[in-house]
C-alpha positions as CSV (number, residue, x, y, z in Angstrom):
1,M,7.1,-22.5,-1.0
2,P,5.2,-19.0,-1.7
3,S,3.2,-18.7,-4.5
4,P,4.5,-16.7,-7.8
5,A,1.7,-14.0,-6.9
6,S,2.9,-13.4,-3.5
7,L,6.6,-13.3,-4.7
8,N,5.8,-10.7,-7.4
9,S,3.9,-8.5,-5.1
10,E,6.8,-8.6,-2.6
11,T,9.1,-7.7,-5.3
12,A,6.9,-4.9,-6.6
13,S,7.2,-3.2,-3.4
14,A,10.8,-3.1,-3.4
15,S,11.0,0.6,-4.6
16,H,9.3,0.4,-8.0
17,A,8.8,4.2,-7.6
18,A,12.5,4.4,-7.8
19,G,12.4,3.3,-11.5
20,G,14.7,0.3,-10.8
21,S,17.1,1.9,-8.6
22,A,17.9,1.0,-5.0
23,P,16.5,3.1,-2.2
24,A,19.1,6.0,-1.3
25,S,18.1,6.0,2.4
26,G,20.9,5.4,4.8
27,H,18.9,5.6,7.9
28,A,19.3,2.5,10.5
29,G,15.2,2.3,10.4
30,S,15.4,1.5,6.6
31,T,18.2,-1.0,7.3
32,W,15.9,-2.8,9.8
33,R,13.0,-2.8,7.4
34,T,15.1,-4.2,4.8
35,A,16.5,-7.0,7.2
36,L,13.0,-7.9,8.1
37,R,12.1,-8.1,4.4
38,L,15.0,-10.4,3.9
39,V,14.3,-12.7,6.8
40,G,10.7,-12.9,5.6
41,F,11.8,-13.7,2.1
42,T,14.0,-16.6,3.6
43,V,11.2,-17.9,5.6
44,G,9.1,-17.9,2.5
45,V,11.5,-19.9,0.5
46,D,12.0,-22.6,2.8
47,P,10.1,-22.2,6.2
48,Q,11.1,-25.9,7.5
49,A,14.9,-25.3,7.0
50,F,14.6,-21.8,8.6
51,G,12.7,-23.3,11.5
52,L,15.4,-26.1,12.0
53,T,18.2,-23.5,11.7
54,V,16.7,-21.3,14.5
55,A,15.8,-24.4,16.5
56,T,19.3,-25.6,16.3
57,A,20.6,-22.2,17.4
58,L,18.4,-22.2,20.4
59,A,19.6,-25.7,21.2
60,G,23.2,-24.6,20.7
61,S,22.6,-21.5,23.3
62,L,20.9,-23.9,25.8
63,A,23.9,-26.1,25.7
64,E,26.3,-23.2,26.1
65,G,24.1,-21.9,29.0
66,A,24.4,-25.4,30.6
67,G,28.1,-25.4,30.1
68,L,28.4,-22.2,32.0
69,V,26.1,-23.2,34.8
70,L,28.2,-26.4,35.2
71,L,31.3,-24.3,35.9
72,L,30.4,-24.0,39.6
73,P,29.7,-27.6,40.2
74,L,32.8,-28.3,38.5
75,L,34.8,-26.1,40.8
76,A,33.0,-27.3,43.7
77,A,33.7,-30.9,43.0
78,A,37.4,-29.7,42.5
79,G,37.5,-29.0,46.2
80,L,36.6,-25.2,46.2
81,N,34.0,-24.1,49.1
82,F,31.3,-21.8,48.0
83,T,29.2,-20.6,51.0
84,G,26.4,-18.4,51.4
85,S,22.9,-18.6,50.0
86,S,23.5,-16.7,46.7
87,A,22.1,-17.9,43.3
88,A,25.7,-18.7,42.3
89,S,26.1,-21.2,45.1
90,R,23.2,-23.2,44.6
91,P,24.2,-25.2,41.5
92,G,27.2,-26.6,43.5
93,V,25.2,-27.4,46.5
94,E,22.5,-29.0,44.5
95,S,25.1,-30.9,42.3
96,Q,26.6,-32.5,45.3
97,R,23.2,-33.5,46.8
98,L,22.3,-35.2,43.6
99,L,25.8,-37.0,43.5
100,L,25.0,-38.2,47.1
101,R,21.7,-39.5,46.2
102,A,23.0,-41.3,43.3
103,G,25.5,-43.2,45.5
104,V,28.5,-41.7,43.6
105,P,31.7,-41.9,45.8
106,H,33.3,-38.7,46.7
107,A,36.4,-39.7,44.9
108,L,34.5,-39.9,41.6
109,W,32.6,-36.5,42.0
110,L,35.3,-34.7,39.9
111,P,35.5,-37.2,36.9
112,V,31.5,-37.2,36.9
113,V,31.1,-33.6,36.8
114,L,33.9,-33.0,34.5
115,G,32.5,-35.9,32.2
116,I,29.1,-34.1,32.1
117,F,30.8,-30.7,31.6
118,L,32.9,-32.2,28.6
119,A,29.9,-33.9,27.0
120,T,27.8,-30.8,27.3
121,G,30.8,-29.0,25.3
122,G,30.8,-31.7,22.8
123,L,27.0,-31.4,22.4
124,R,27.5,-27.7,21.9
125,S,30.2,-28.3,19.1
126,L,28.2,-30.8,17.4
127,L,25.1,-28.3,17.5
128,R,27.3,-25.6,15.9
129,R,28.4,-27.9,13.2
130,S,24.8,-28.5,12.2
131,Q,24.0,-25.0,12.5
132,S,26.8,-24.0,10.2
133,M,25.7,-26.6,7.5
134,M,22.0,-25.5,8.0
135,V,22.9,-21.8,7.4
136,Y,24.9,-22.4,4.3
137,T,22.4,-24.8,2.8
138,T,19.4,-22.4,3.6
139,A,21.4,-19.4,2.3
140,T,22.4,-21.3,-1.0
141,R,18.8,-22.5,-1.6
142,V,17.4,-19.1,-1.1
143,Q,20.3,-17.8,-3.4
144,L,19.3,-20.2,-6.0
145,T,15.7,-19.4,-5.7
146,L,16.1,-15.7,-6.0
147,S,18.7,-16.2,-9.0
148,R,16.1,-18.0,-11.0
149,R,13.3,-15.5,-10.2
150,V,15.5,-12.4,-11.1
151,Y,16.9,-14.2,-14.3
152,E,13.3,-15.2,-15.3
153,S,12.2,-11.5,-14.8
154,V,15.1,-10.2,-17.1
155,V,14.7,-12.7,-19.9
156,K,10.8,-12.3,-19.9
157,A,11.1,-8.3,-20.0
158,Q,10.2,-6.5,-23.2
159,W,12.9,-6.4,-25.7
160,G,12.4,-2.5,-25.9
161,Y,13.1,-2.2,-22.2
162,L,16.2,-4.4,-22.4
163,V,17.9,-2.7,-25.2
164,R,18.0,0.3,-22.8
165,Q,19.9,-1.5,-20.3
166,R,23.7,-2.4,-19.9
167,S,24.1,-6.2,-20.1
168,G,27.1,-5.9,-17.8
169,G,24.9,-4.5,-15.1
170,F,22.6,-7.7,-15.4
171,T,25.7,-9.8,-15.2
172,H,26.8,-8.0,-12.1
173,L,23.3,-8.3,-10.7
174,L,23.2,-12.1,-11.3
175,T,26.7,-13.0,-10.0
176,D,28.3,-10.6,-7.4
177,E,25.1,-9.0,-6.1
178,L,23.4,-12.3,-5.5
179,R,26.5,-13.7,-4.0
180,H,26.2,-10.8,-1.4
181,V,22.5,-11.6,-0.9
182,S,23.6,-15.1,0.2
183,D,26.2,-13.5,2.5
184,A,23.4,-11.4,4.0
185,I,21.1,-14.6,4.6
186,S,24.1,-16.1,6.4
187,L,24.5,-13.1,8.3
188,S,20.8,-13.0,9.1
189,L,21.0,-16.5,10.5
190,S,24.1,-15.8,12.3
191,L,22.7,-12.7,14.1
192,I,19.7,-14.8,15.3
193,N,22.0,-17.3,16.9
194,L,24.2,-14.6,18.6
195,S,20.9,-12.9,19.8
196,C,19.6,-16.2,21.3
197,L,23.1,-16.6,22.9
198,T,23.1,-13.0,24.2
199,L,19.5,-13.6,25.7
200,L,20.7,-16.7,27.4
201,Y,23.5,-14.9,29.0
202,L,21.6,-12.1,30.2
203,G,18.8,-14.3,31.5
204,V,21.5,-16.2,33.7
205,A,23.1,-13.0,34.7
206,L,19.7,-11.5,35.7
207,K,19.1,-14.5,37.9
208,L,22.4,-14.1,39.6
209,S,22.3,-10.3,40.0
210,A,19.5,-8.2,38.7
211,P,21.1,-4.8,39.8
212,M,24.4,-5.6,37.8
213,T,22.7,-6.8,34.8
214,L,20.3,-4.1,34.5
215,L,23.3,-1.8,34.6
216,V,25.1,-3.5,31.9
217,L,22.0,-3.5,29.9
218,A,21.6,0.2,30.4
219,M,25.2,0.7,29.4
220,G,24.9,-1.5,26.2
221,G,21.7,0.2,25.2
222,A,23.5,3.5,25.4
223,L,26.3,2.2,23.1
224,M,23.9,0.8,20.8
225,L,22.2,4.3,20.6
226,L,25.5,6.0,19.9
227,Q,26.2,3.5,17.2
228,R,22.8,4.4,15.2
229,R,24.5,7.0,13.0
230,S,27.5,5.0,12.4
231,L,25.1,2.1,11.1
232,G,23.5,4.6,8.5
233,R,27.0,5.7,7.3
234,T,28.0,2.1,6.9
235,R,24.8,1.5,4.9
236,S,25.5,4.4,2.6
237,S,29.1,3.5,2.0
238,G,28.0,-0.1,1.2
239,K,25.4,1.3,-1.4
240,D,28.2,3.5,-2.9
241,L,30.5,0.4,-2.9
242,W,28.3,-1.9,-4.7
243,E,27.4,0.6,-7.3
244,S,31.1,1.3,-8.2
245,V,31.6,-2.5,-8.3
246,G,28.6,-2.4,-10.9
247,E,30.2,0.1,-12.9
248,V,33.4,-2.0,-13.1
249,Y,31.5,-5.2,-14.1
250,A,29.6,-3.3,-17.0
251,A,32.6,-1.5,-18.4
252,T,34.9,-4.5,-18.2
253,E,32.3,-6.5,-20.1
254,E,31.8,-3.8,-22.8
255,H,35.8,-3.3,-23.3
256,L,36.5,-6.9,-23.3
257,L,33.9,-7.5,-26.1
258,N,35.4,-4.7,-28.0
259,L,39.1,-5.5,-27.4
260,K,39.6,-6.1,-31.0
261,S,38.9,-2.5,-31.8
262,V,41.0,-1.3,-28.6
263,K,44.0,-3.2,-30.1
264,T,43.2,-1.9,-33.5
265,Y,43.3,1.7,-32.4
266,D,46.4,1.1,-30.2
267,A,44.1,2.2,-27.2
268,E,45.4,-0.4,-24.7
269,D,47.0,2.3,-22.4
270,R,43.8,4.4,-22.5
271,D,41.7,1.3,-21.8
272,L,43.8,0.3,-19.0
273,Q,43.8,3.9,-17.5
274,M,39.8,3.7,-17.7
275,F,39.8,0.4,-15.9
276,A,42.4,1.6,-13.3
277,D,40.3,4.6,-12.5
278,L,37.2,2.4,-12.1
279,C,39.0,0.1,-9.7
280,R,40.6,3.0,-7.7
281,K,37.0,4.1,-7.3
282,V,36.0,0.7,-6.0
283,A,39.0,0.8,-3.7
284,R,37.9,4.3,-2.4
285,H,34.5,3.1,-1.5
286,A,35.7,-0.1,0.0
287,V,38.3,1.7,2.4
288,R,35.4,4.0,3.4
289,S,33.2,1.3,4.2
290,M,35.8,-0.4,6.2
291,K,36.8,2.6,7.8
292,H,33.2,3.2,9.0
293,Q,33.1,-0.5,10.4
294,A,36.4,-0.3,11.9
295,G,35.7,2.9,13.6
296,S,32.5,1.7,15.0
297,A,34.0,-1.5,16.3
298,F,37.0,0.5,18.2
299,W,34.5,2.8,20.0
300,F,32.1,-0.1,20.8
301,E,35.1,-2.1,22.3
302,V,36.3,1.1,24.2
303,G,32.6,1.5,25.4
304,S,32.4,-2.0,26.5
305,L,35.8,-2.1,28.4
306,A,34.5,1.0,30.2
307,A,31.3,-0.4,31.1
308,L,32.9,-3.7,32.4
309,G,35.2,-1.9,34.7
310,S,32.3,0.3,36.1
311,V,30.2,-3.0,36.7
312,I,33.2,-4.6,38.3
313,F,33.9,-1.6,40.7
314,L,30.2,-1.2,41.5
315,A,29.9,-5.1,42.3
316,L,32.6,-5.0,44.6
317,G,32.7,-1.7,46.2
318,V,29.1,-0.8,46.3
319,L,26.8,-3.9,45.9
320,H,29.2,-6.3,47.8
321,V,28.5,-9.3,45.5
322,Q,29.3,-12.5,47.0
323,P,32.4,-14.3,45.5
324,A,30.7,-17.2,44.0
325,T,28.3,-14.8,42.2
326,M,31.0,-12.5,41.2
327,L,33.0,-15.4,39.8
328,L,30.0,-16.6,37.6
329,L,29.1,-13.0,36.5
330,L,32.7,-12.5,35.5
331,A,32.6,-15.7,33.5
332,I,29.3,-14.4,31.7
333,F,30.5,-10.9,31.2
334,T,33.9,-11.9,29.9
335,R,32.0,-14.2,27.3
336,L,29.2,-11.8,26.7
337,M,31.3,-8.6,25.9
338,P,33.1,-10.4,22.8
339,Q,29.6,-11.8,21.7
340,L,28.2,-8.1,21.7
341,A,31.3,-7.0,19.9
342,N,30.8,-9.7,17.4
343,L,27.1,-8.9,17.2
344,Q,27.8,-5.1,16.5
345,G,30.4,-6.0,13.9
346,Q,28.1,-8.2,12.2
347,I,25.3,-5.7,12.3
348,H,27.4,-3.1,10.5
349,Q,28.6,-5.7,8.0
350,Y,24.9,-6.6,7.4
351,A,24.2,-3.0,6.8
352,S,26.8,-2.6,4.2
353,I,25.6,-5.5,1.9
354,L,21.9,-5.2,2.4
355,P,21.7,-2.6,-0.5
356,A,22.5,-5.3,-2.8
357,F,19.3,-7.3,-1.9
358,E,17.4,-3.9,-2.1
359,H,18.9,-3.5,-5.7
360,V,18.1,-7.0,-6.5
361,L,14.6,-6.6,-5.7
362,A,14.3,-3.1,-7.4
363,I,15.6,-4.5,-10.7
364,E,13.3,-7.6,-10.6
365,A,10.4,-5.1,-10.0
366,D,11.4,-3.1,-12.8
367,C,11.8,-5.9,-15.1
368,L,8.3,-7.3,-14.1
369,A,6.9,-3.9,-14.6
370,H,8.3,-4.1,-18.2
371,G,7.4,-8.1,-18.7
372,E,5.9,-9.3,-21.8
373,A,2.1,-10.3,-21.5
374,K,1.6,-13.9,-20.9
375,V,1.0,-16.4,-23.7
376,V,-2.8,-16.9,-24.3
377,E,-3.3,-20.6,-24.7
378,T,-6.5,-22.1,-26.3
379,G,-5.8,-25.8,-25.6
380,P,-3.9,-28.0,-23.2
381,G,-0.2,-27.5,-23.4
382,D,2.0,-25.0,-25.3
383,S,1.4,-26.6,-28.6
384,A,-2.3,-26.5,-28.9
385,G,-2.3,-22.9,-28.2
386,A,0.5,-22.1,-30.7
387,A,-0.9,-24.3,-33.5
388,R,-4.0,-21.9,-33.7
389,L,-1.6,-19.2,-35.3
390,S,-0.7,-19.9,-38.9
391,L,0.4,-17.9,-41.8
392,E,-1.8,-18.7,-44.8
393,R,-2.4,-15.2,-46.6
394,E,-0.2,-12.6,-45.2
395,I,1.4,-11.0,-42.0
396,R,0.8,-7.1,-42.3
397,L,2.1,-4.0,-40.6
398,E,-0.9,-1.9,-40.7
399,D,-0.5,2.0,-40.1
400,I,2.6,1.5,-38.0
401,W,4.2,4.4,-35.8
402,F,6.8,3.4,-33.7
403,A,9.4,5.6,-31.3
404,Y,12.0,4.2,-28.9
405,E,10.5,6.3,-26.3
406,T,12.3,6.9,-22.8
407,S,10.2,6.0,-20.0
408,V,10.2,8.3,-16.8
409,G,12.1,5.5,-14.9
410,D,14.7,5.5,-17.3
411,R,15.5,9.3,-17.3
412,E,18.3,10.9,-15.3
413,P,16.7,13.2,-12.5
414,G,16.1,16.9,-13.6
415,L,16.1,16.0,-17.5
416,V,12.9,17.0,-19.3
417,L,11.1,14.3,-21.2
418,R,11.0,15.4,-24.9
419,E,8.5,14.3,-27.4
420,P,9.4,10.8,-28.9
421,K,11.1,10.8,-32.3
422,F,9.4,8.4,-34.5
423,V,11.5,5.9,-36.3
424,L,8.5,4.7,-38.5
425,R,5.5,6.9,-39.5
426,G,2.3,5.3,-40.7
427,V,4.0,2.4,-42.3
428,D,1.7,-0.2,-44.2
429,L,3.6,-3.2,-45.3
430,P,2.1,-6.5,-46.3
431,I,4.2,-9.7,-46.3
432,E,2.5,-12.3,-48.4
433,A,2.7,-15.8,-47.5
434,G,5.0,-18.0,-49.5
435,M,6.9,-15.0,-51.1
436,L,10.2,-13.5,-50.5
437,T,9.7,-9.8,-49.4
438,A,12.5,-7.4,-49.3
439,V,12.9,-4.0,-47.3
440,V,15.7,-1.6,-48.5
441,G,16.6,1.8,-47.5
442,P,19.6,3.9,-46.0
443,S,20.9,3.3,-42.6
444,G,18.7,4.8,-39.9
445,A,15.5,4.2,-42.1
446,G,13.8,2.0,-39.9
447,K,14.6,-1.4,-41.5
448,S,15.7,-3.4,-38.6
449,T,12.9,-1.8,-36.5
450,I,10.4,-3.4,-39.1
451,A,12.2,-6.8,-38.5
452,D,11.8,-6.5,-34.7
453,L,8.1,-5.4,-35.1
454,T,7.4,-8.2,-37.4
455,N,8.7,-10.9,-35.2
456,G,7.1,-9.4,-32.0
457,L,10.2,-8.3,-30.2
458,L,8.9,-4.7,-30.4
459,L,5.3,-3.5,-29.9
460,P,4.3,-0.4,-32.0
461,T,3.4,2.9,-30.7
462,R,0.4,3.0,-32.8
463,G,-1.1,0.7,-35.5
464,R,-1.1,-3.1,-35.1
465,L,0.4,-6.3,-36.5
466,V,-2.3,-8.2,-38.5
467,L,-2.3,-11.9,-39.3
468,D,-4.5,-13.2,-41.9
469,G,-6.8,-10.4,-41.1
470,C,-6.7,-10.7,-37.4
471,A,-4.8,-8.4,-35.1
472,L,-2.1,-9.9,-32.8
473,G,-2.6,-8.7,-29.2
474,P,0.2,-8.5,-26.6
475,G,-0.9,-11.9,-25.2
476,E,-0.5,-13.6,-28.8
477,I,2.8,-12.0,-29.8
478,R,4.9,-14.9,-28.0
479,Q,2.7,-17.4,-29.7
480,W,3.5,-15.9,-33.1
481,R,7.3,-15.6,-32.2
482,R,7.4,-19.4,-32.1
483,Q,6.6,-19.4,-35.8
484,V,9.3,-17.1,-36.7
485,G,13.1,-17.9,-37.6
486,Y,15.4,-14.9,-37.3
487,V,19.0,-14.3,-38.4
488,G,20.6,-10.9,-37.6
489,Q,23.7,-9.2,-38.9
490,E,25.5,-9.5,-35.5
491,T,25.6,-13.3,-35.3
492,V,26.6,-14.7,-31.9
493,L,27.0,-18.4,-31.1
494,F,27.4,-20.2,-27.7
495,H,30.4,-21.5,-26.6
496,Q,29.3,-25.0,-27.4
497,S,29.9,-27.3,-30.2
498,V,28.1,-26.8,-33.6
499,R,25.6,-29.6,-32.9
500,E,24.5,-27.8,-29.6
501,N,24.2,-24.5,-31.1
502,L,21.8,-25.9,-33.6
503,L,19.8,-28.1,-31.1
504,W,19.3,-25.1,-29.1
505,A,16.8,-23.9,-31.6
506,R,15.0,-27.2,-31.9
507,P,16.1,-29.9,-29.3
508,E,14.4,-32.9,-30.8
509,A,15.8,-32.3,-34.2
510,T,17.5,-35.7,-35.8
511,D,20.8,-35.8,-37.4
512,G,19.2,-35.9,-40.7
513,E,17.3,-32.7,-40.1
514,L,20.6,-31.1,-38.9
515,R,22.4,-32.0,-42.2
516,E,19.4,-30.7,-44.2
517,A,19.5,-27.4,-42.7
518,L,23.2,-27.1,-42.9
519,M,23.2,-28.0,-46.4
520,L,20.3,-25.5,-47.1
521,A,22.2,-22.7,-45.5
522,S,25.5,-23.7,-47.3
523,A,27.2,-24.7,-44.1
524,G,28.4,-28.1,-45.1
525,F,31.8,-27.1,-44.1
526,V,31.0,-28.0,-40.4
527,Y,31.5,-31.7,-41.3
528,D,35.3,-30.8,-42.4
529,L,36.1,-29.1,-38.9
530,P,38.4,-30.9,-36.8
531,G,35.6,-32.3,-34.6
532,G,33.0,-32.3,-37.5
533,I,29.5,-31.2,-36.2
534,D,30.7,-31.6,-32.6
535,T,33.5,-29.0,-32.8
536,V,33.4,-26.4,-30.2
537,V,33.0,-22.8,-32.0
538,G,34.7,-20.9,-29.0
539,D,33.3,-17.9,-27.0
540,R,30.6,-16.2,-29.2
541,G,31.9,-18.4,-32.2
542,V,35.2,-16.8,-32.3
543,L,36.8,-19.8,-33.7
544,L,34.8,-19.3,-36.9
545,S,34.9,-16.7,-39.6
546,S,32.0,-14.2,-39.5
547,G,30.7,-15.9,-42.8
548,Q,30.6,-19.2,-41.2
549,R,29.0,-18.0,-38.1
550,Q,26.3,-16.5,-40.0
551,R,25.7,-19.5,-42.2
552,I,25.3,-21.7,-38.9
553,S,23.1,-19.1,-37.6
554,L,21.0,-19.2,-40.7
555,A,20.8,-23.1,-40.5
556,R,19.6,-22.9,-36.8
557,A,17.0,-20.6,-37.9
558,L,15.9,-22.9,-40.7
559,L,16.1,-25.9,-38.6
560,R,13.2,-24.4,-36.6
561,K,11.1,-24.9,-39.7
562,P,9.5,-21.4,-39.5
563,M,6.4,-20.2,-41.1
564,L,8.2,-16.6,-41.3
565,L,12.1,-16.3,-41.9
566,I,13.5,-13.0,-41.2
567,L,17.0,-12.2,-42.5
568,D,18.1,-9.0,-41.1
569,E,21.2,-8.2,-43.3
570,A,22.0,-11.9,-42.6
571,T,24.0,-12.4,-45.9
572,N,26.2,-9.2,-45.5
573,A,29.1,-11.3,-44.2
574,L,29.0,-13.9,-47.0
575,D,30.7,-13.7,-50.4
576,V,28.3,-13.1,-53.5
577,E,28.8,-17.0,-54.4
578,N,27.6,-18.2,-50.9
579,E,24.9,-15.6,-50.8
580,A,23.6,-16.7,-54.3
581,R,23.5,-20.3,-53.3
582,I,21.7,-19.8,-49.9
583,L,19.0,-17.3,-51.5
584,D,18.6,-19.8,-54.5
585,A,18.0,-22.5,-51.9
586,I,15.7,-20.5,-50.0
587,R,13.8,-19.6,-53.5
588,D,13.6,-23.4,-54.1
589,A,12.2,-23.9,-50.6
590,I,9.3,-21.3,-51.3
591,R,8.8,-22.7,-54.7
592,D,8.4,-26.3,-53.2
593,A,6.0,-24.8,-50.6
594,R,3.8,-23.5,-53.2
595,Q,3.6,-26.6,-55.0
596,G,2.5,-28.4,-51.9
597,R,5.6,-30.4,-51.2
598,Q,6.2,-29.1,-47.7
599,G,5.0,-26.4,-45.3
600,T,4.7,-22.6,-46.3
601,L,7.8,-20.5,-46.0
602,T,7.6,-17.0,-46.2
603,V,10.6,-14.8,-46.0
604,L,11.2,-11.0,-45.1
605,M,14.8,-9.8,-46.1
606,I,16.3,-6.8,-44.9
607,A,19.3,-6.0,-47.4
608,H,21.4,-3.3,-48.9
609,R,22.9,-5.5,-51.9
610,A,21.3,-5.4,-55.2
611,S,22.5,-9.1,-55.8
612,A,20.2,-10.4,-52.9
613,V,17.2,-7.8,-53.4
614,R,16.9,-8.7,-57.1
615,R,15.7,-12.2,-56.0
616,A,12.7,-10.7,-54.1
617,D,9.2,-11.0,-55.1
618,R,8.5,-7.7,-53.9
619,I,10.5,-4.9,-52.6
620,F,9.7,-1.9,-50.2
621,E,12.0,1.0,-49.9
622,L,12.1,2.9,-46.6
623,E,13.0,6.6,-46.6
624,D,12.7,8.7,-43.4
625,G,10.4,6.1,-41.6
626,R,7.9,5.9,-44.5
627,I,7.4,3.5,-47.4
628,A,8.7,5.5,-50.4
629,R,8.4,3.1,-53.2
630,A,7.2,-0.5,-53.6
631,G,7.3,-2.9,-56.6
632,T,9.3,-5.7,-58.2
633,W,12.8,-5.4,-59.2
634,E,11.6,-4.9,-62.8
635,E,9.3,-2.1,-61.7
636,L,11.8,-0.2,-59.5
637,N,14.7,1.7,-61.0
638,P,17.7,0.5,-59.0
639,A,19.6,3.9,-59.7
640,E,17.0,5.6,-57.6
641,T,17.1,3.1,-54.7
642,H,19.6,2.8,-52.0
643,L,21.1,-0.5,-53.4
644,R,24.7,-1.2,-54.0
């Protein structure tokens, strides 16, 4: 198994300069370079399986050759008399000598030779079966390895990078494109098998008649050269095809997630037209790709027939090849031509799906380039490193400037990179331990950005995040994130039971801790559901109301027992009564922590409602990316704030 460093260096070379896009080259040379990279990757994942697959292919080719050579002894045993001293007549003569030496009666020659011929065929079939299983197993193993690698690079990429991508694009990458990569691996191994078989046929043919075989090779080489441009066109059309399929995946996911809005606006027909247009685009590219492959196969087959006819004419009319040799050569060439046609077809199919492998590597390289810093550990195991970070005095945003800057790789070609527009400008915001701090302000003022900076999802353009007087570097941000609980305004639950959704945040939690968190979040209703806490909540929690989803999400965050709890508009979907009950429970938890009855709990609340904010110990109001006012509820004039 290759080391992670070698794998990462390999992926980084997959056109990082393209900014995450697959190379656009459609030349055959690029196709072969990509093919060699894919084979090298396959060998790196499981060299033993790859070696066994190739060895089985070689053994199958030898069995095929042995069956071919046994044709003449079989015909000789059947009574056909081959005379002369040609290479083709020798197998029959030698087989008869061996049968005489072994004392086999003449009457049994045919059954014996036929039995050997059939046994060779059976061995060939057994080897083919083994090879098919090995090809499938190897391709599946490589696909799983690559899937895990790519998924890991995606989930470990910076949040600021991920929010600029289409989630449907990642879905397409991790499903359809990786399936095409698996197909490409299978084709790679199949091409190796066909190549071995072709070389074996050519070796036997050279032994029988070198001039005829060289003539066939010359004509075959000319045909392959003529196919070079067609190979480039097939590759280009294959790239266009997977790009259009990716658009369908991304658009379909977006529109299905917004299907309620589509139906509310009575826009089903318009939505259907959009989907139909995208599907027609895919069909157009698919037909174009198949047209290139079919046209190439047609001209290759016509050329092969012309070459075979020329060879037969020259063999009989010019070279005067002996009948036995001609018979065996015909048997070889009639098998070789379909093999070459199959080889040519598979090469073009291979070229059409190789761009998927390039795109997978390019996206992985882009994700790795935007990856988060590794966690800095100070002791054995994760817990030892994480325990070093604790919130005892305050977590402070110090002179924070932040802009959602578009990197060069994310821009469309030809667009000018403008100066970044800062969402936050010189923000100083202390969040004292054991206190409930609220941030208010109009939409677009940067409130949610402050939440994402505080929990380490985003890194400031300038400034720093300071914990108890110590600045948190990129390597410590993920440690800090382990101590944070987060509840956003857009709550999404997994298509699992309530229990499984809760345990996702803390797998070792007991039933008592689950109940405690649910009650604290005013989510005791789950025990009245048809299946109780084991009720499945549906896709994205659709079987629950938005308020119920938000309360379960809050319980999940509280179950984590965080040092800092971030409520980003988390009570908007709740009625005033439940909001008051939850916030009062959180205030009680903070009070208990101050009195030393349990661990410290600090809360950062992003809110609009006056009913929520008035419970805060300290309130900061944002305007145009800056702190405009700060103080307690009594110190601020609610009429001058953006509270409702």
